[in-house]
N, C-alpha and C positions, 0 to 999 in steps of 0.2 A: 817130719822136719818142717820148720817154719822159717820164714824170711822176715828179718826185722826191717820194716819199711823205713824206719829212722836213719838207717845206714845209707840208704840210696838217696841221693839228693833229689829234690822235688822235680827239677828240669830234666832228669833222666828216667823218671818213673813212666810207666806205660801211659800213653795219651798226651804226655807233655811234649810239645814240640816248639822249637824256636822259629820266629818268623824269618821269612827269606828276605834278605836285604835287596835293596834296589841295584846295588853294584853287582850282586849274583845274577839277577834277572838280565841286566845289561850285558854282562859277560856271556851268558848263555845265548842271548840273542845275537851277539857279534859272532860267537862261534858257529851258530846255526847258518848265518850268512856266509861265513868263510867256507864252510862245508858245501854249501850250495854253489858257491862260486868255484870251488875245486872241482865239483861234479861238472859244471858247465865248461870249465877249462879243459878237462879231460875229454869231454864228449865233442865239443865244438872246435877247440883249438888243436888239440892233439889227435882228434878224429878216431878216438878209441870207440869201441862199441858202446852202445847204451848201458848194457848190462855191466860191462867192465867198469864204466864210470861210476854207476850206482854202487858197485861192490867196493871200489876204491874209496869213495867218499864214506860209505858206511863203515868200512874198516878204519878209516881215520877218525870217524866219530866214536867208535867203540874204544879206540886207543885213547882218545881224549877223555872219555867217560871213566876208563880205567885209571888214568892219571889223577882225575879229580877224586875218585874214591880213595886212592892211596894217600893223597895229600890230606883229605878229610880225616882219615883214620889216624894218621900221624898227628894231625893237630889236636884231635880228641883225646889221644893217649897223653898228651902233654898236660892236659888239665887235671 
């Protein structure tokens, strides 16, 4: 069985990747600062334990990454 490479657009073939936009980098940087702030808020203001604050910030980060993955897959399926 062979695959016809002409059917697959060049941008979706192996090795072809799209550049990351500046807006994406800025958004990830802002989310990183917000997650670090959330960690500090839980640890210093709410006086949770260090491990609890790290876990809460990590859980929020993983939830945000899941949201980004879902939005990205929906956007890609529309093309």
